[in-house]
BAFI-3210 file (N, C-alpha, C; in Angstrom, 3 decimals, decimal comma, padded with zeros to 6 digits):
// residues 70
n [1|2|3|4|5|6|7|8|9|10|11|12|13|14|15|16|17|18|19|20|21|22|23|24|25|26|27|28|29|30|31|32|33|34|35|36|37|38|39|40|41|42|43|44|45|46|47|48|49|50|51|52|53|54|55|56|57|58|59|60|61|62|63|64|65|66|67|68|69|70]
n.u [133,930|133,975|135,237|132,812|131,786|129,496|128,141|126,689|126,947|126,342|127,478|128,069|128,125|125,745|123,825|123,955|122,911|120,331|119,462|119,472|117,433|115,230|115,221|114,684|112,137|110,722|111,033|109,606|107,039|106,579|106,705|104,488|102,436|102,722|101,790|099,080|098,347|099,935|101,648|102,989|104,066|104,525|106,475|108,564|109,073|109,999|112,391|113,764|114,006|115,745|118,053|118,543|119,084|121,410|123,133|123,241|124,435|126,959|127,915|128,073|129,825|132,161|133,960|135,729|134,553|132,665|131,362|133,390|132,921|132,523]
n.v [-016,503|-016,035|-017,679|-018,718|-019,040|-020,708|-019,675|-019,973|-018,668|-015,640|-012,274|-010,425|-009,631|-008,509|-009,347|-012,054|-012,106|-011,255|-013,433|-015,346|-014,444|-014,579|-017,342|-018,415|-017,350|-018,565|-021,247|-021,314|-020,706|-022,927|-025,033|-024,413|-024,799|-027,523|-028,598|-028,688|-030,501|-033,183|-032,300|-031,969|-029,568|-027,700|-029,252|-029,319|-026,602|-026,254|-027,724|-026,132|-023,860|-024,739|-025,184|-022,546|-021,301|-022,676|-021,849|-019,113|-019,160|-020,219|-018,111|-016,122|-017,148|-017,993|-015,835|-015,895|-017,518|-016,114|-014,651|-012,640|-009,135|-007,232]
n.w [-117,278|-113,830|-110,854|-108,693|-105,430|-103,359|-100,454|-097,253|-094,858|-093,212|-094,065|-092,077|-088,539|-087,626|-089,510|-089,019|-086,428|-087,002|-088,574|-086,547|-084,807|-086,562|-087,081|-084,538|-084,029|-086,125|-085,397|-082,979|-083,886|-085,555|-083,698|-082,148|-084,005|-084,437|-082,092|-082,306|-084,426|-086,220|-088,980|-092,289|-093,358|-091,116|-089,878|-091,774|-091,807|-089,221|-089,368|-091,200|-089,642|-087,643|-089,183|-089,987|-087,522|-086,771|-088,843|-088,239|-085,703|-086,311|-087,883|-085,941|-084,001|-085,325|-086,821|-089,014|-090,866|-092,206|-095,199|-097,257|-097,676|-100,631]
ca.u [133,154|134,839|134,903|131,842|131,531|128,198|128,304|125,468|127,235|126,157|128,716|128,332|127,588|124,359|122,981|123,906|121,959|119,004|119,160|119,197|116,100|114,253|115,176|114,014|110,706|110,190|110,973|108,505|105,804|106,435|106,400|103,106|101,562|102,821|101,041|097,690|098,299|101,169|101,512|104,279|104,579|105,177|107,677|109,598|109,376|110,830|113,724|114,384|114,348|116,953|119,169|118,804|119,714|122,779|123,871|123,454|125,400|128,280|128,306|128,400|130,923|133,371|134,000|136,499|133,733|131,762|131,745|133,934|132,150|133,339]
ca.v [-016,470|-016,209|-018,705|-018,272|-020,016|-020,544|-019,747|-019,652|-017,883|-014,214|-011,500|-009,574|-010,073|-008,050|-010,229|-013,320|-011,923|-011,225|-014,831|-016,051|-014,033|-015,147|-018,786|-018,711|-017,079|-019,606|-022,487|-021,196|-020,811|-024,319|-025,865|-024,120|-025,455|-028,975|-029,053|-028,935|-031,760|-033,491|-031,971|-031,962|-028,213|-027,196|-030,042|-028,794|-025,259|-026,433|-028,127|-024,941|-022,980|-025,284|-024,901|-021,108|-021,018|-023,196|-020,937|-017,872|-019,408|-020,331|-016,761|-015,340|-017,735|-018,110|-014,706|-016,231|-018,273|-015,203|-014,286|-011,293|-008,158|-006,652]
ca.w [-116,054|-112,673|-109,864|-107,697|-104,380|-102,720|-099,010|-096,519|-093,667|-093,488|-094,185|-090,918|-087,257|-087,540|-090,319|-088,285|-085,325|-087,624|-088,891|-085,298|-084,348|-087,494|-086,874|-083,271|-084,220|-086,995|-084,618|-082,019|-084,656|-086,002|-082,534|-081,767|-084,982|-084,285|-080,922|-082,714|-085,168|-086,932|-090,396|-092,969|-093,550|-089,905|-089,624|-092,668|-091,329|-088,029|-089,806|-091,784|-088,526|-087,015|-090,093|-089,934|-086,232|-086,839|-089,712|-087,499|-084,631|-086,938|-088,272|-084,751|-083,234|-086,152|-087,756|-090,203|-091,806|-092,892|-096,563|-097,298|-098,437|-101,707]
c.u [134,090|134,386|133,952|131,649|130,203|128,382|127,029|125,721|127,104|127,474|129,016|127,679|126,113|123,408|122,870|122,913|120,530|118,553|118,773|117,791|115,023|114,114|114,448|112,509|110,038|110,057|109,818|107,165|105,550|106,057|104,954|102,129|101,586|102,088|099,589|097,550|099,627|100,940|102,908|104,873|105,189|106,449|108,829|110,019|110,263|112,249|114,481|114,805|115,616|118,180|119,542|119,493|121,164|123,654|124,193|124,495|126,812|128,787|128,697|129,644|132,233|133,416|134,770|135,693|132,767|132,270|132,288|133,045|133,056|133,040]
c.v [-016,777|-017,351|-018,112|-019,383|-019,684|-020,722|-019,298|-018,741|-016,397|-013,443|-010,631|-010,151|-009,676|-008,935|-011,594|-013,235|-011,886|-012,633|-015,597|-015,712|-014,637|-016,653|-019,172|-018,458|-018,139|-020,934|-022,461|-021,348|-022,251|-025,232|-025,652|-024,812|-026,972|-029,477|-029,362|-030,277|-031,963|-033,253|-031,835|-030,557|-027,613|-027,968|-029,563|-027,389|-025,313|-026,841|-026,958|-023,965|-023,444|-025,008|-023,420|-020,717|-021,500|-022,294|-019,641|-018,049|-019,533|-018,950|-015,896|-015,844|-017,756|-016,984|-015,003|-016,972|-017,382|-014,884|-012,869|-010,369|-007,504|-005,199]
c.w [-114,882|-111,778|-108,845|-106,687|-103,726|-101,229|-098,328|-095,330|-094,003|-093,436|-092,973|-089,664|-087,113|-088,325|-089,640|-087,130|-085,854|-088,011|-087,630|-084,788|-085,248|-087,298|-085,604|-083,396|-085,086|-086,248|-083,620|-082,740|-085,101|-084,843|-082,084|-082,715|-084,828|-083,047|-081,277|-083,416|-085,896|-088,420|-091,003|-093,041|-092,276|-089,553|-090,499|-092,248|-090,089|-088,386|-090,443|-090,691|-087,833|-087,881|-090,063|-088,632|-086,236|-087,703|-088,982|-086,404|-085,193|-087,340|-087,093|-084,040|-084,018|-087,182|-089,044|-091,255|-092,578|-094,287|-096,559|-098,127|-099,454|-101,866]
res [x|x|x|x|x|x|x|x|x|x|x|x|x|x|x|x|x|x|x|x|x|x|x|x|x|x|x|x|x|x|x|x|x|x|x|x|x|x|x|x|x|x|x|x|x|x|x|x|x|x|x|x|x|x|x|x|x|x|x|x|x|x|x|x|x|x|x|x|x|x]
***
């Protein structure tokens, strides 16, 4: 079995931009749900949105961190 590394950074700039759009939409949806009442699921969704946005920004800003395509 070969060495497999697990990387979260997308392999292309387009996928990073898609991650960024998805993260922003998810964050907006979570924030809207949290205005109604404090619940665990929207809070976890908001945290996932922040992680997705950070991953997308790293993929857009640092091209060397992207996974190479084979």
